[in-house]
C-alpha positions in Angstrom: -46.6 69.3 63.7 -46.7 72.5 61.7 -46.4 72.0 57.9 -45.4 74.8 55.6 -45.6 74.6 51.8 -43.8 77.1 49.6 -42.9 77.3 45.9 -39.2 76.9 45.2 -37.4 79.1 42.8 -38.1 76.7 40.0 -41.7 76.6 38.8 -41.5 72.8 38.7 -41.0 72.2 42.4 -42.4 73.0 45.8 -40.7 72.9 49.2 -42.6 71.0 52.0 -41.4 71.7 55.5 -42.6 69.8 58.5 -41.4 70.5 62.0 -41.8 68.9 65.4 -40.3 69.7 68.7 -37.1 67.8 68.0 -36.7 67.8 64.2 -37.5 69.4 60.9 -37.9 67.8 57.5 -37.4 69.7 54.3 -38.5 68.1 51.0 -38.3 69.5 47.5 -41.2 67.8 45.5 -41.6 67.6 41.8 -45.0 68.0 40.2 -45.3 64.2 39.9 -44.5 63.8 43.6 -47.0 66.5 44.5 -49.7 64.7 42.4 -48.9 61.4 44.2 -49.0 63.1 47.6 -52.3 64.7 46.9 -53.8 61.4 45.8 -52.5 59.5 48.8 -53.7 62.2 51.2 -57.1 62.2 49.6 -57.4 58.4 50.0 -56.3 58.6 53.6 -58.6 61.6 54.4 -61.6 59.7 53.0 -61.0 57.1 55.7 -60.6 59.5 58.6 -63.1 60.7 61.1 -64.9 63.0 61.2 -66.1 62.3 57.6 -66.9 65.2 55.3 -70.5 66.0 55.4 -72.8 64.7 52.6 -74.1 68.2 52.0 -72.6 71.2 50.4 -73.9 74.8 50.8 -73.6 77.4 48.1 -72.7 79.8 50.9 -69.7 77.7 52.2 -68.4 76.3 48.9 -66.0 78.3 46.9 -66.6 77.0 43.4 -63.8 76.6 40.9 -64.5 78.8 37.9 -62.7 78.9 34.6 -63.4 79.9 31.1 -61.6 76.8 29.9 -63.1 74.2 32.1 -62.5 70.8 30.6 -64.6 67.7 31.1 -64.9 64.3 29.4 -67.5 61.6 29.5 -67.0 58.0 28.4 -68.4 54.6 29.0 -67.1 52.8 32.1 -64.8 49.9 31.2 -66.7 47.6 33.5 -69.9 48.6 31.6 -71.6 49.7 34.8 -72.2 53.3 33.8 -70.4 56.4 32.6 -67.2 58.1 33.8 -67.4 61.8 34.2 -64.0 63.4 34.4 -63.4 67.1 35.4 -60.1 68.9 35.0 -59.0 71.1 37.9 -55.9 73.3 37.4 -54.4 72.1 40.8 -55.8 68.6 41.1 -55.7 67.5 37.5 -58.3 65.1 36.2 -60.8 63.9 38.7 -62.8 60.9 37.3 -66.0 59.7 38.8 -67.7 56.5 37.9 -71.5 57.1 37.8 -74.2 54.5 37.6 -77.2 55.0 35.3 -79.3 56.0 38.4 -76.7 58.5 39.5 -76.5 60.0 36.0 -80.3 60.4 35.9 -80.2 62.1 39.4 -77.4 64.4 38.2 -79.4 65.4 35.1 -82.5 66.0 37.3 -80.4 68.1 39.7 -79.1 70.2 36.8 -82.7 70.8 35.6 -83.9 71.9 39.0 -80.9 74.2 39.5 -81.4 75.8 36.1 -85.1 76.3 36.9 -84.2 77.9 40.2 -81.7 80.1 38.3 -84.4 81.3 35.9 -86.8 82.1 38.8 -84.0 84.0 40.6 -83.2 86.0 37.5 -86.8 86.8 36.9 -87.2 88.0 40.5 -84.1 90.2 40.1 -85.4 91.7 36.9 -88.7 92.4 38.6 -87.0 94.1 41.5 -84.9 96.2 39.1 -88.0 97.2 37.2 -89.7 98.4 40.5 -86.7 100.5 41.5 -86.2 102.1 38.1 
């Protein structure tokens, strides 16, 4: 069933078209309806096979980049850890509940990534010095 999504004339709606051999469905969705659909699709996709892999590659991932990236952290209401919320222009707020162990792993991951970044920059500077 081919699905086509286009922006309608109004900036506040999109048109979703789904076609099968014997019928076509056209829906004009508001931003609230799109947000609800995205949430429901994400929940369903999480239960589908094959599952997304547990690894991401910096070669295959297209990172979201913005000068105005927003994030918030606050204690989990259930007192089990901290909530990390990231704001994505298309997805809105994505909130993740992290345990203390996950937070410590995340901090360690940042530290290792920053160390690798420093090593890569130093290697690039050395290479530039040799070619100059």
